[in-house]
C-alpha positions as CSV (number, residue, x, y, z in Angstrom):
1,M,-15.5,72.3,67.6
2,K,-13.8,71.8,64.3
3,K,-14.2,68.8,62.8
4,V,-11.6,66.3,63.4
5,V,-10.2,64.5,60.0
6,Q,-11.0,60.9,60.1
7,S,-8.8,58.3,59.1
8,V,-9.3,56.3,55.7
9,K,-11.8,53.5,56.1
10,G,-10.7,50.0,56.4
11,T,-7.0,51.0,58.5
12,R,-6.0,51.6,62.0
13,D,-4.4,54.0,64.3
14,F,-2.1,52.5,66.2
15,Y,-1.2,54.1,69.8
16,P,1.1,52.8,72.0
17,E,-0.7,50.8,73.6
18,Q,-1.9,49.3,70.0
19,M,2.0,49.7,68.8
20,A,3.0,47.7,72.0
21,V,0.9,44.6,71.2
22,R,1.7,44.1,67.5
23,V,5.4,44.8,68.3
24,W,5.1,41.6,70.7
25,L,3.4,39.8,68.0
26,Y,6.2,40.3,65.3
27,N,8.5,39.6,67.8
28,T,6.7,36.6,68.5
29,M,6.5,35.4,65.6
30,R,10.4,36.6,64.6
31,D,11.3,33.9,67.3
32,V,9.2,31.0,66.5
33,A,10.6,31.4,62.7
34,E,14.0,31.5,63.7
35,S,13.9,29.2,66.0
36,F,13.0,26.9,62.9
37,G,16.2,28.5,60.8
38,Y,14.1,30.8,58.9
39,Q,15.8,34.2,57.7
40,E,13.5,37.1,57.6
41,Y,13.2,39.2,54.1
42,E,11.2,41.9,53.0
43,A,9.5,43.2,49.3
44,P,8.6,46.4,48.7
45,I,5.7,47.8,49.4
46,L,5.0,49.1,45.7
47,E,4.9,46.6,43.0
48,S,4.4,46.6,39.4
49,L,0.7,46.1,38.3
50,E,1.8,42.8,35.2
51,L,3.7,41.2,38.6
52,Y,-0.3,40.1,40.5
53,A,-1.7,39.6,36.7
54,A,0.9,36.8,35.7
55,K,0.3,35.0,39.6
56,S,-2.7,36.5,41.1
57,G,-6.6,35.9,40.7
58,E,-8.5,38.5,38.6
59,E,-10.9,39.0,41.2
60,L,-7.4,40.0,43.5
61,V,-6.2,42.3,40.5
62,K,-8.9,44.1,39.0
63,E,-11.4,44.6,42.1
64,Q,-9.5,44.3,45.2
65,S,-5.7,45.8,44.5
66,Y,-5.3,49.6,45.2
67,V,-3.7,50.9,41.9
68,F,-2.2,53.7,40.0
69,T,-0.6,55.3,37.6
70,D,2.5,56.9,38.3
71,R,4.0,60.2,36.8
72,G,6.2,57.8,34.5
73,G,2.6,56.4,32.9
74,S,3.4,52.6,35.2
75,E,0.7,51.0,36.3
76,I,1.6,50.7,40.5
77,T,0.3,48.6,43.0
78,L,0.1,48.6,46.9
79,R,1.2,45.3,47.3
80,P,-2.0,43.1,48.0
81,E,-0.3,39.9,48.9
82,L,3.5,38.5,48.9
83,T,3.8,35.4,46.6
84,P,4.2,37.5,43.8
85,S,7.0,39.5,44.8
86,L,8.5,36.4,46.6
87,A,8.4,34.9,43.4
88,R,10.0,37.8,41.6
89,M,12.7,38.2,44.4
90,I,13.4,34.6,44.2
91,A,13.3,34.2,40.2
92,Q,15.8,37.0,39.8
93,K,18.5,35.2,42.0
94,Q,17.6,31.6,41.6
95,N,21.4,30.6,40.8
96,E,22.7,32.4,43.2
97,L,20.5,31.2,46.5
98,N,20.9,28.1,48.6
99,F,18.1,25.9,48.1
100,P,16.3,24.8,50.4
101,V,15.8,28.3,51.2
102,R,13.9,29.4,54.8
103,W,12.2,32.8,54.3
104,W,9.7,34.6,56.4
105,S,8.1,38.4,56.5
106,F,5.5,40.8,58.6
107,G,4.7,43.7,57.2
108,P,1.2,45.5,55.5
109,F,-0.8,44.9,52.7
110,W,-4.2,46.6,51.5
111,R,-6.9,45.1,49.8
112,Y,-10.1,47.0,48.6
113,E,-12.6,45.0,50.5
114,R,-15.4,45.7,52.5
115,P,-14.6,46.1,56.7
116,Q,-16.1,44.0,58.8
117,K,-14.8,41.8,62.1
118,G,-11.6,40.0,61.2
119,R,-11.4,42.0,57.8
120,T,-9.5,45.4,57.4
121,R,-8.6,47.1,54.2
122,E,-5.4,47.5,55.6
123,F,-3.5,44.8,57.6
124,F,-0.2,43.2,58.5
125,Q,0.5,39.5,57.2
126,W,2.5,36.8,58.5
127,N,4.4,34.9,55.5
128,V,6.7,31.7,55.9
129,D,7.8,29.9,52.8
130,M,10.1,26.9,52.7
131,L,11.5,27.3,48.9
132,G,13.6,24.3,46.5
133,V,12.4,20.9,48.1
134,S,9.2,19.0,47.2
135,S,8.7,16.1,50.1
136,P,6.0,15.9,52.5
137,E,8.5,16.1,55.3
138,A,8.9,20.1,54.6
139,D,5.2,20.9,54.7
140,A,4.8,19.4,57.9
141,E,7.7,21.6,59.1
142,N,6.3,24.3,57.6
143,A,2.8,23.7,59.2
144,A,4.8,22.9,62.3
145,V,6.0,26.5,62.2
146,L,2.7,27.8,63.0
147,A,1.5,25.4,65.5
148,T,4.2,26.4,67.8
149,L,3.4,29.5,66.8
150,F,0.2,28.6,68.4
151,Q,1.9,27.4,71.8
152,R,4.0,30.1,72.2
153,V,1.0,32.4,72.7
154,G,-0.6,29.9,74.8
155,L,-3.3,28.9,72.4
156,S,-4.7,25.2,73.1
157,P,-5.6,22.2,70.6
158,Q,-8.9,22.9,72.4
159,Q,-8.9,27.0,70.6
160,V,-7.5,26.1,67.6
161,I,-7.3,23.6,65.0
162,I,-5.3,23.6,61.8
163,K,-7.0,21.5,59.1
164,V,-5.2,19.6,56.6
165,N,-6.0,17.9,53.0
166,N,-4.2,17.1,50.2
167,R,-4.9,18.6,46.6
168,R,-3.8,14.6,45.0
169,L,-6.2,13.5,47.4
170,M,-8.6,14.9,46.3
171,E,-8.2,14.2,42.3
172,D,-7.7,10.7,43.0
173,R,-11.2,11.0,44.8
174,F,-12.4,13.2,41.8
175,N,-11.2,10.4,38.9
176,A,-13.1,7.2,41.5
177,Y,-16.3,9.6,41.2
178,D,-16.0,10.2,37.1
179,I,-16.2,14.3,38.3
180,S,-14.9,16.3,34.8
181,T,-12.1,18.0,35.2
182,D,-13.9,21.4,33.9
183,K,-16.4,20.9,36.7
184,R,-13.9,20.3,39.2
185,P,-13.6,24.1,40.2
186,A,-17.3,24.5,40.9
187,V,-17.4,20.9,42.8
188,S,-14.0,22.5,45.2
189,S,-16.3,25.9,45.8
190,W,-19.4,23.6,46.7
191,I,-17.4,21.2,49.0
192,D,-16.0,24.4,50.7
193,R,-19.2,26.6,50.9
194,R,-21.0,23.1,53.1
195,E,-20.5,25.1,56.0
196,K,-21.7,28.5,55.0
197,M,-24.7,27.0,53.6
198,T,-28.1,25.0,55.6
199,P,-27.6,21.5,54.2
200,E,-30.5,22.0,51.9
201,A,-29.3,24.9,50.0
202,W,-26.3,23.3,49.5
203,M,-27.2,20.1,48.0
204,E,-29.5,22.3,45.7
205,Y,-26.1,23.8,44.8
206,G,-24.7,20.2,44.1
207,K,-27.7,19.9,41.8
208,E,-27.0,23.2,40.0
209,I,-23.6,22.1,39.0
210,D,-24.9,19.1,37.8
211,L,-23.8,16.5,39.8
212,S,-25.6,13.4,39.9
213,P,-27.0,11.8,42.9
214,E,-24.6,8.8,42.9
215,Q,-21.0,11.7,42.2
216,I,-23.1,13.7,45.6
217,T,-23.8,10.3,47.4
218,N,-19.6,9.4,46.6
219,L,-18.5,13.1,47.8
220,K,-21.1,13.3,51.0
221,E,-19.4,9.7,52.1
222,M,-16.0,11.3,51.0
223,L,-16.2,14.2,53.2
224,A,-17.3,12.3,56.3
225,D,-13.9,9.6,56.1
226,K,-11.7,11.0,58.8
227,D,-9.6,8.4,57.7
228,L,-9.7,9.3,54.3
229,W,-6.2,10.4,54.4
230,T,-4.5,6.9,55.2
231,Q,-4.5,6.8,51.5
232,S,-2.0,9.4,50.5
233,V,1.5,8.7,50.9
234,E,1.8,12.4,51.1
235,L,-0.2,12.8,54.2
236,T,1.0,9.7,55.9
237,R,4.9,11.1,56.3
238,F,3.2,14.7,57.2
239,F,1.5,13.5,60.1
240,A,4.3,11.1,60.7
241,V,6.6,14.0,61.0
242,I,4.3,16.1,63.1
243,D,3.9,13.0,65.7
244,A,7.6,12.8,65.9
245,L,7.7,17.4,66.4
246,G,4.9,16.8,69.8
247,L,2.0,18.7,67.6
248,R,-0.1,16.1,66.5
249,Q,-3.3,17.7,68.6
250,Y,-2.9,21.0,66.9
251,F,-4.0,19.1,63.6
252,E,-6.7,16.6,61.8
253,F,-7.3,16.0,58.6
254,D,-10.9,17.2,56.8
255,P,-11.4,16.5,53.3
256,S,-13.4,19.6,53.1
257,I,-10.0,21.8,52.8
258,M,-10.0,22.7,49.5
259,R,-7.9,25.4,49.2
260,G,-6.8,27.0,45.5
261,L,-7.3,24.6,42.6
262,L,-5.1,25.7,40.3
263,Y,-2.8,27.3,42.6
264,Y,-1.8,24.5,45.5
265,T,-0.5,20.9,44.4
266,G,-0.3,18.8,46.9
267,T,-0.9,19.1,50.9
268,V,-3.0,22.0,52.1
269,F,-3.9,23.4,55.4
270,E,-5.7,26.3,57.2
271,A,-6.2,26.7,61.0
272,W,-9.6,27.5,62.5
273,E,-11.0,28.5,66.1
274,V,-12.6,25.6,67.3
275,G,-16.2,25.9,67.8
276,G,-15.9,29.6,68.2
277,D,-17.7,32.6,67.0
278,I,-15.3,33.8,64.6
279,K,-16.3,32.3,61.0
280,R,-13.5,32.7,59.0
281,S,-10.1,30.9,58.7
282,I,-7.2,32.3,60.8
283,L,-5.1,31.3,57.4
284,G,-4.4,29.2,54.4
285,G,-1.3,27.6,52.5
286,G,-0.2,25.0,51.8
287,R,2.1,22.9,48.4
288,Y,2.9,25.2,45.3
289,D,5.2,23.7,43.0
290,N,5.2,27.0,40.2
291,L,6.8,29.7,42.1
292,T,8.6,31.3,39.8
293,R,7.6,30.3,36.3
294,D,4.8,32.7,35.4
295,V,7.4,35.4,36.7
296,G,10.4,34.3,34.3
297,G,11.9,31.8,36.0
298,D,12.3,27.7,36.3
299,P,9.7,26.4,38.3
300,I,10.9,25.8,41.8
301,P,8.9,23.8,44.2
302,G,7.7,25.6,47.6
303,V,5.6,25.2,50.7
304,G,4.1,27.9,52.7
305,F,1.1,30.0,54.5
306,A,0.4,33.6,55.4
307,M,-1.5,34.4,58.4
308,G,-2.9,38.3,58.8
309,D,-2.4,40.1,62.4
310,V,-6.4,41.1,62.7
311,V,-7.7,37.6,63.1
312,I,-5.6,35.8,65.6
313,G,-5.9,39.3,67.2
314,L,-9.2,38.9,67.6
315,I,-8.9,35.5,69.2
316,L,-6.1,36.3,71.1
317,E,-7.8,39.0,72.3
318,K,-10.9,36.5,73.2
319,Y,-8.6,34.2,75.1
320,G,-7.0,36.8,77.2
321,L,-3.8,36.0,75.9
322,L,-2.9,39.7,75.0
323,P,-0.1,40.3,77.2
324,K,-1.0,42.9,79.8
325,D,2.4,44.1,81.1
326,L,3.9,45.5,77.7
327,K,6.4,48.5,77.8
328,I,5.0,51.6,76.5
329,N,7.5,54.2,77.9
330,P,10.7,52.8,76.9
331,A,12.4,55.0,79.1
332,P,12.3,54.9,83.0
333,I,14.2,57.9,83.9
334,L,12.5,61.3,83.8
335,V,15.2,63.8,84.5
336,T,13.3,67.0,85.9
337,I,13.8,70.5,85.0
338,F,14.5,72.2,89.0
339,N,14.7,76.1,87.5
340,E,15.9,77.7,84.0
341,E,19.3,78.1,85.7
342,C,19.4,75.0,86.0
343,L,18.0,73.7,82.7
344,L,21.4,73.2,80.8
345,E,22.8,70.6,84.0
346,S,20.2,68.7,83.5
347,F,19.6,68.3,79.7
348,K,23.7,67.6,79.9
349,L,22.9,64.7,83.1
350,A,20.5,63.2,80.9
351,S,23.2,62.9,78.2
352,E,25.4,61.4,80.3
353,L,23.0,58.3,80.9
354,R,22.1,58.2,77.1
355,Q,26.0,57.5,77.0
356,A,26.2,55.0,79.6
357,G,23.2,52.8,77.5
358,L,20.2,54.3,79.9
359,N,16.6,55.0,78.1
360,V,15.8,59.0,79.8
361,I,13.2,61.7,79.2
362,C,14.3,65.2,80.1
363,Y,11.4,67.0,80.5
364,P,11.1,69.8,77.8
365,E,10.8,73.0,80.0
366,A,11.1,74.6,84.1
367,A,7.7,73.4,85.6
368,K,6.5,73.0,89.0
369,L,8.3,69.6,90.4
370,P,4.8,68.1,91.6
371,K,3.9,68.7,87.9
372,Q,7.1,66.8,87.0
373,F,6.5,64.2,89.4
374,K,2.9,63.5,88.1
375,Y,3.9,63.5,84.9
376,A,6.3,60.7,85.5
377,D,3.8,59.1,87.3
378,R,1.3,59.0,84.4
379,I,4.3,57.5,81.8
380,G,5.2,54.7,83.9
381,A,8.5,55.8,84.7
382,K,10.7,54.3,87.8
383,V,13.2,56.9,88.6
384,T,12.9,60.7,88.7
385,L,15.9,63.3,88.9
386,V,16.5,65.9,89.9
387,M,19.3,68.4,89.7
388,G,18.7,71.9,92.1
389,P,21.1,74.8,92.5
390,D,22.2,72.8,95.8
391,E,23.0,69.6,94.0
392,V,24.7,71.2,90.7
393,E,27.1,72.9,93.5
394,K,27.9,69.6,95.7
395,E,28.0,67.5,91.8
396,Q,25.1,65.6,93.6
397,V,21.8,64.3,92.3
398,A,18.5,63.6,94.7
399,V,16.8,60.5,93.2
400,K,13.6,59.9,93.6
401,N,12.1,55.9,93.6
402,L,8.8,56.3,92.1
403,V,8.3,52.3,92.8
404,N,8.6,52.8,97.2
405,G,8.6,56.2,97.3
406,E,12.2,56.4,98.6
407,Q,14.6,59.3,98.0
408,I,18.2,59.6,98.3
409,S,21.1,62.1,97.1
410,V,24.0,60.1,95.2
411,P,27.5,61.6,94.0
412,R,26.8,62.2,90.2
413,T,30.0,59.9,89.4
414,A,28.2,57.1,91.3
415,L,24.7,57.5,89.9
416,V,24.3,54.8,87.0
417,D,25.0,52.6,89.4
418,A,22.3,53.5,91.7
419,V,19.5,54.3,88.6
420,E,20.1,50.6,87.5
421,K,19.8,49.3,90.4
422,I,16.2,51.0,90.7
423,I,15.1,49.8,87.4
424,N,16.3,46.5,87.5
425,S,14.0,45.9,90.8
426,R,11.4,43.7,91.2
């Protein structure tokens, strides 16, 4: 046998069944985002490497991006994230937009990473951002979009939780514990690794980054203080809005959430499975107040999150929440070809039905009717239509209801109503 060429490592094939799930997820995200007034936008799949060098981390640019030189000599990359493109688009029309801007997008991205459970090299990502306002209330509403999606797809607070922290609150604690500014990135990393290391290894790592015993004790006490958020005006206002929106059960304060020391400037959040076996966050987001500065614009405050489709897909599958009745075949009607002499009349009939607004498959060649009926059943059609010589002569169509097996003859002029009645019946 010939060897079949395989897909590129880290990518996925979307056969109609998988594509239907992706479209369902996209439509659900769109409905939720639009219910909060967010507008859909899109950016190019190809961007200049310069854009990411200005806005993204060195690891993402040098190790994870798919970069090539085009025929004009420019360094181009397949987009690994959307924020730099968002910054560029906002900066280009900064004086024309009506702020606050609410934008959302769902599209493909690429990162050269080691494929594993929950991580692929090609993925789709939901991006939801509010720009031009810096209030904690904006942070809360943005995070509420996420919680509303969880509600919409059937994920309960016992299955997923959104963990919230605040960068300024952490900076206040670091100041109180006399942790120098240059040491804070390492301390943030140390805190972030707590759940990924044994207690002994974690303590040893704290000593390696020159934390004193007193500082380690203070930081451990801080991480155990679930009421610490009440000392933050921003978080107090954040949770007040979440309460008002009726979504508090999806949120909890967690001082170990230490996203992007150099990027995020205020409230940050991540979503996680509760006590599950998927050991990576579902998404991350938070407040950033220097969006356009690195691409040549004036700084604009913003808040947003990004969620890939891979992890959320695994969680929905785990809890049996992926819909099982998605429409794979968009055409519920099959027009058969009785014989060669009737072929053109059948194609004409199919065209008439399409012009009436119906989705129709016309079998592409003359074949035995049992074969065509079997095909109709396999693709999930509800109706088959037959026009043999007798039907053509009498201007009638034989209509077979594949749901209950009944077959009737219908005048061609009344066919649309008869077919619509069948396909709309339950």
